[in-house]
DRENVOTI-839217 format. One record per residue (C-alpha): residue in three letters; z, y, x; residue number from 1. Coordinates in pm, 1 decimal. Layout:
BEGIN
<"ALA" <Z Y X> NUM> ...
REM end
This chain:
BEGIN
<"MET" <9424.9 9588.4 11728.1> 1> <"ASP" <9741.7 9508.4 11920.5> 2> <"ILE" <9775.2 9740.2 12221.1> 3> <"LYS" <9906.6 9449.0 12427.2> 4> <"GLU" <9564.3 9284.5 12404.7> 5> <"LEU" <9410.9 9584.8 12580.1> 6> <"LYS" <9654.6 9536.8 12867.3> 7> <"SER" <9506.0 9192.8 12930.8> 8> <"GLY" <9164.4 9350.4 12986.6> 9> <"VAL" <9010.4 9254.9 12651.8> 10> <"ASP" <8738.6 9496.5 12536.1> 11> <"PRO" <8709.2 9475.1 12155.1> 12> <"GLU" <8367.2 9641.4 12173.6> 13> <"THR" <8226.0 9325.5 12331.9> 14> <"HIS" <8482.8 9043.3 12301.5> 15> <"TRP" <8368.8 8761.6 12071.7> 16> <"TYR" <8699.9 8741.3 11883.0> 17> <"TYR" <8705.5 9101.6 11764.7> 18> <"GLN" <8331.0 9127.5 11716.3> 19> <"SER" <8334.3 8828.0 11480.0> 20> <"LYS" <8664.4 8919.8 11313.7> 21> <"LYS" <8531.8 9257.2 11201.2> 22> <"LEU" <8248.6 9098.2 11001.5> 23> <"PRO" <8450.1 8991.2 10692.3> 24> <"LEU" <8610.1 9337.1 10681.4> 25> <"LEU" <8274.3 9514.7 10696.9> 26> <"SER" <8135.6 9289.0 10424.5> 27> <"PHE" <8439.1 9340.5 10201.1> 28> <"PHE" <8437.0 9717.0 10240.2> 29> <"GLU" <8064.9 9759.3 10178.3> 30> <"LYS" <8081.2 9553.9 9858.6> 31> <"LEU" <8391.2 9739.1 9735.2> 32> <"ALA" <8251.3 10084.2 9814.0> 33> <"LYS" <7931.1 10011.9 9621.8> 34> <"GLN" <8135.4 9888.6 9324.4> 35> <"GLN" <8358.2 10195.5 9327.4> 36> <"GLN" <8064.2 10436.4 9350.3> 37> <"LYS" <8279.6 10701.5 9517.4> 38> <"PRO" <8412.1 10768.0 9868.7> 39> <"LEU" <8730.1 10583.7 9962.3> 40> <"THR" <9012.9 10665.9 10199.5> 41> <"VAL" <9059.6 10405.9 10471.8> 42> <"ILE" <9423.7 10351.7 10569.7> 43> <"ASP" <9458.5 10135.4 10880.0> 44> <"PHE" <9826.7 10038.9 10869.0> 45> <"GLY" <9971.8 9931.3 11203.0> 46> <"ALA" <9645.4 10048.2 11354.9> 47> <"GLY" <9725.1 10035.1 11725.3> 48> <"SER" <9397.7 10124.7 11897.3> 49> <"GLY" <9231.7 10166.8 11557.0> 50> <"PHE" <8937.3 9946.2 11652.0> 51> <"PHE" <8871.8 9807.9 11304.3> 52> <"ALA" <8900.3 10144.6 11128.5> 53> <"TYR" <8664.1 10303.7 11380.2> 54> <"GLU" <8417.2 10022.1 11315.6> 55> <"LEU" <8431.4 10094.0 10941.7> 56> <"HIS" <8390.3 10466.1 11003.5> 57> <"ARG" <8083.7 10410.2 11221.0> 58> <"ALA" <7923.3 10160.8 10983.8> 59> <"PHE" <7984.0 10333.9 10648.9> 60> <"PRO" <8047.4 10708.9 10690.3> 61> <"GLN" <7876.4 10773.2 10356.4> 62> <"TYR" <8139.6 10567.0 10174.3> 63> <"ILE" <8449.1 10707.9 10345.5> 64> <"LYS" <8641.0 11015.5 10235.6> 65> <"GLU" <8878.7 11007.5 10532.6> 66> <"THR" <9017.4 10755.1 10778.7> 67> <"LEU" <9388.1 10742.5 10860.9> 68> <"LEU" <9532.8 10540.6 11148.1> 69> <"ILE" <9899.5 10468.1 11079.3> 70> <"ASP" <10131.7 10359.0 11359.5> 71> <"ILE" <10488.4 10463.9 11435.1> 72> <"GLU" <10416.6 10427.3 11808.2> 73> <"TYR" <10172.6 10718.9 11824.7> 74> <"THR" <10286.4 11003.4 12049.3> 75> <"ASP" <10301.8 11369.9 11952.8> 76> <"GLU" <10000.8 11429.7 12178.1> 77> <"GLU" <9793.8 11166.0 11996.5> 78> <"LEU" <9883.3 11316.0 11659.5> 79> <"ALA" <9785.8 11665.0 11775.9> 80> <"GLU" <9457.4 11550.8 11932.9> 81> <"THR" <9331.8 11396.1 11607.5> 82> <"ALA" <9479.0 11647.9 11359.9> 83> <"GLU" <9137.7 11799.3 11279.1> 84> <"GLN" <8928.7 11487.2 11341.4> 85> <"PRO" <8755.4 11268.4 11078.4> 86> <"VAL" <8975.1 10982.3 11199.7> 87> <"ARG" <9337.8 11099.4 11211.1> 88> <"LYS" <9641.8 10936.7 11366.7> 89> <"LEU" <9968.0 10953.6 11171.7> 90> <"ARG" <10303.5 10780.7 11190.5> 91> <"TYR" <10341.1 10736.1 10813.9> 92> <"ILE" <10114.3 10715.1 10510.8> 93> <"PRO" <10097.1 11048.7 10325.6> 94> <"GLU" <10225.7 11016.9 9971.4> 95> <"GLY" <10003.6 11012.2 9664.9> 96> <"ILE" <9666.9 10902.1 9804.9> 97> <"ASP" <9435.7 10758.2 9537.6> 98> <"ASP" <9120.4 10548.0 9576.5> 99> <"ALA" <9199.5 10387.9 9910.3> 100> <"VAL" <9164.2 10068.3 10109.7> 101> <"VAL" <9465.0 9961.9 10315.8> 102> <"ILE" <9363.2 9737.3 10602.4> 103> <"MET" <9631.3 9537.7 10781.7> 104> <"MET" <9467.5 9350.1 11065.7> 105> <"ASP" <9726.0 9113.1 11213.6> 106> <"VAL" <10017.2 9340.2 11125.3> 107> <"LEU" <10252.1 9165.6 10882.1> 108> <"GLU" <10351.4 8895.8 11131.0> 109> <"HIS" <10507.3 9169.9 11346.8> 110> <"ILE" <10739.1 9282.6 11065.5> 111> <"GLU" <11059.6 9096.2 10986.3> 112> <"ASN" <11059.7 9197.5 10617.9> 113> <"ASP" <10692.3 9184.1 10526.0> 114> <"LEU" <10755.7 9218.7 10152.6> 115> <"ALA" <10951.9 9541.5 10199.7> 116> <"VAL" <10657.7 9692.4 10389.0> 117> <"LEU" <10410.6 9609.2 10112.2> 118> <"GLU" <10645.2 9756.9 9853.5> 119> <"ASP" <10685.3 10073.5 10062.2> 120> <"ILE" <10308.4 10115.7 10088.4> 121> <"LYS" <10280.0 10077.2 9711.8> 122> <"GLN" <10544.8 10343.2 9657.2> 123> <"ARG" <10375.1 10589.6 9892.4> 124> <"THR" <10022.9 10549.1 9756.1> 125> <"GLY" <9872.1 10653.7 9424.6> 126> <"GLU" <9623.1 10469.1 9203.2> 127> <"ASN" <9337.0 10231.8 9279.7> 128> <"ILE" <9462.4 10094.1 9613.5> 129> <"HIS" <9280.1 9792.7 9754.6> 130> <"TYR" <9370.1 9584.9 10059.6> 131> <"PHE" <9222.5 9365.9 10330.3> 132> <"ILE" <9482.4 9160.9 10519.4> 133> <"THR" <9457.9 8921.3 10813.1> 134> <"VAL" <9749.2 8727.2 10961.6> 135> <"PRO" <9770.8 8443.0 11215.3> 136> <"ALA" <9778.9 8098.6 11056.5> 137> <"PHE" <9993.4 7784.5 11091.4> 138> <"MET" <10324.1 7758.2 11271.8> 139> <"SER" <10190.6 7437.5 11428.1> 140> <"VAL" <9994.9 7654.4 11674.3> 141> <"TRP" <10292.3 7880.4 11752.5> 142> <"SER" <10296.4 7949.0 12125.0> 143> <"SER" <10401.9 8191.2 12397.7> 144> <"HIS" <10110.0 8404.2 12278.0> 145> <"ASP" <10302.1 8471.8 11954.8> 146> <"VAL" <10623.2 8539.8 12143.8> 147> <"TYR" <10448.5 8782.6 12381.1> 148> <"LEU" <10294.5 8975.9 12091.1> 149> <"GLY" <10624.9 8994.2 11904.0> 150> <"HIS" <10539.9 8778.6 11604.1> 151> <"PHE" <10806.1 8669.9 11355.9> 152> <"ARG" <10592.3 8404.2 11189.4> 153> <"ARG" <10249.8 8259.2 11124.9> 154> <"TYR" <10125.0 8210.5 10768.4> 155> <"THR" <9928.6 7973.8 10549.5> 156> <"LEU" <9724.6 8065.2 10243.4> 157> <"PRO" <10009.3 7948.1 10014.7> 158> <"THR" <10272.4 8157.7 10196.6> 159> <"LEU" <10044.6 8463.7 10205.5> 160> <"THR" <9971.0 8412.5 9836.2> 161> <"SER" <10342.9 8394.4 9760.1> 162> <"LEU" <10403.3 8717.5 9951.0> 163> <"LEU" <10132.3 8906.3 9761.5> 164> <"ASN" <10247.3 8763.6 9428.9> 165> <"ASN" <10601.7 8880.5 9503.7> 166> <"ALA" <10457.2 9224.3 9577.7> 167> <"GLN" <10285.2 9206.9 9236.7> 168> <"SER" <9946.1 9259.4 9395.5> 169> <"ARG" <9622.4 9101.8 9274.9> 170> <"ILE" <9442.1 8854.8 9498.3> 171> <"ASP" <9065.1 8853.8 9455.8> 172> <"SER" <8980.4 8628.4 9748.8> 173> <"LYS" <9164.3 8430.7 10016.7> 174> <"TYR" <9039.6 8204.9 10292.5> 175> <"TYR" <9078.0 8092.7 10652.4> 176> <"ILE" <8858.8 8198.2 10944.8> 177> <"TYR" <8809.2 8040.0 11286.5> 178> <"GLY" <8832.3 7698.8 11126.2> 179> <"SER" <8595.8 7515.1 11359.7> 180> <"ILE" <8785.6 7612.7 11675.7> 181> <"PHE" <9125.5 7545.2 11517.0> 182> <"PRO" <9154.2 7178.2 11633.8> 183> <"LEU" <9082.6 7272.0 11996.8> 184> <"VAL" <9329.9 7562.1 11997.1> 185> <"TRP" <9591.6 7343.6 11824.2> 186> <"LEU" <9551.5 7076.6 12093.3> 187> <"ILE" <9564.3 7322.9 12383.8> 188> <"ARG" <9875.4 7493.7 12253.3> 189> <"ARG" <10051.6 7163.5 12184.2> 190> <"ILE" <9985.3 7056.1 12542.9> 191> <"LYS" <10104.6 7390.3 12680.8> 192> <"ARG" <10417.6 7373.9 12467.0> 193> <"SER" <10502.8 7023.0 12583.6> 194> <"ASN" <10458.4 7126.6 12947.8> 195> <"SER" <10654.1 7450.1 12919.3> 196> <"ASP" <11025.1 7470.2 12995.4> 197> <"ASN" <11059.5 7825.0 12861.1> 198> <"MET" <10863.1 7996.7 12586.2> 199> <"GLU" <11100.3 8291.7 12564.9> 200> <"GLU" <10970.3 8502.2 12853.7> 201> <"PRO" <10589.3 8509.0 12835.8> 202> <"THR" <10415.6 8765.9 13052.7> 203> <"SER" <10067.5 8779.9 12900.8> 204> <"SER" <9851.8 8706.8 12598.5> 205> <"ASP" <9623.2 8407.3 12558.2> 206> <"MET" <9339.7 8651.7 12486.5> 207> <"LYS" <9146.5 8709.4 12809.2> 208> <"PRO" <8807.8 8844.9 12913.3> 209> <"ILE" <8555.9 8564.3 12959.2> 210> <"PRO" <8214.4 8537.7 13128.7> 211> <"GLY" <7930.3 8713.4 12948.8> 212> <"PRO" <7718.6 8406.4 12858.8> 213> <"VAL" <8019.8 8220.3 12717.8> 214> <"ASN" <8127.2 8529.0 12526.4> 215> <"ALA" <7777.5 8564.6 12376.4> 216> <"ILE" <7774.1 8201.7 12261.2> 217> <"LEU" <8118.7 8226.4 12101.7> 218> <"LYS" <8027.2 8556.3 11936.5> 219> <"ALA" <7708.8 8412.7 11781.6> 220> <"TYR" <7876.2 8086.6 11680.4> 221> <"ASN" <8173.7 8250.5 11508.7> 222> <"ALA" <7954.3 8514.2 11345.1> 223> <"LEU" <7757.5 8230.2 11187.7> 224> <"GLU" <8077.1 8061.4 11069.1> 225> <"MET" <8189.1 8384.8 10901.2> 226> <"ASN" <7905.6 8341.6 10651.3> 227> <"LEU" <8084.7 8032.5 10519.8> 228> <"ARG" <8435.8 8177.0 10531.4> 229> <"LYS" <8511.5 8191.7 10158.6> 230> <"TRP" <8468.5 7815.8 10125.2> 231> <"ASN" <8732.2 7747.7 10390.5> 232> <"GLN" <9056.0 7685.7 10202.3> 233> <"TRP" <9195.3 7425.6 10441.7> 234> <"PHE" <9265.7 7549.1 10792.5> 235> <"GLY" <9185.4 7809.0 11057.5> 236> <"LEU" <9351.7 8035.7 11309.7> 237> <"THR" <9364.9 8332.5 11070.9> 238> <"CYS" <9444.0 8378.3 10700.3> 239> <"VAL" <9256.2 8647.9 10510.7> 240> <"ALA" <9334.5 8799.0 10170.9> 241> <"GLU" <9140.9 9062.2 9977.0> 242> <"GLY" <9241.0 9229.0 9655.1> 243> <"VAL" <9414.7 9513.3 9474.3> 244> <"LEU" <9750.2 9625.2 9609.7> 245> <"LYS" <9810.1 9870.8 9329.1> 246> <"ASP" <9604.0 9955.4 9016.9> 247> 
REM end
């Protein structure tokens, strides 16, 4: 999770967006772990707060060998505090790890050379490395929100597919999520863009805390939509890809 979202007061433990977004990841990991029939290392690359990795660790401790949060922004104090913990913070992926899942939850859009990062991860890791990737979708909804968070781009399923193909990584599944709210968000951001004289100096994220009843409705609604996610090949606010990064 992007640390900047926390600054806007968003609590991922309750907010509808993060509570629904974790569901495809949990489903993917549970299915993979049962297929592998052995504990896996979870590598949360660009982890930030580590919300998604902690959710995996809480849900499936029996399937996890260790959990590594990777972020170059971690301080020396953070590294020391988690050195002996089941969930460790590190600045770089240790070399030679086998049997792992690399999760990249809205990370690649922050990196100018996304292909180089995937290739570096492949070089650092060993055998049997799977991945779960989410990225924001469609440049047509580009807004000050993207600028504030430091995005270089938004993706589509074809562009994400091209990236993974160039990285010589296998794609097992790809789809969009948040498809039903896409038209409304597209319209709102188009209106904001047309009324804005300057998109270069945003001061906050679009993600805000919302009233409890509204949050509960959105959480339930989007959780229901997640059950249909793999049929959505057309549009949404987020692209998702699952597969094998390195055999």
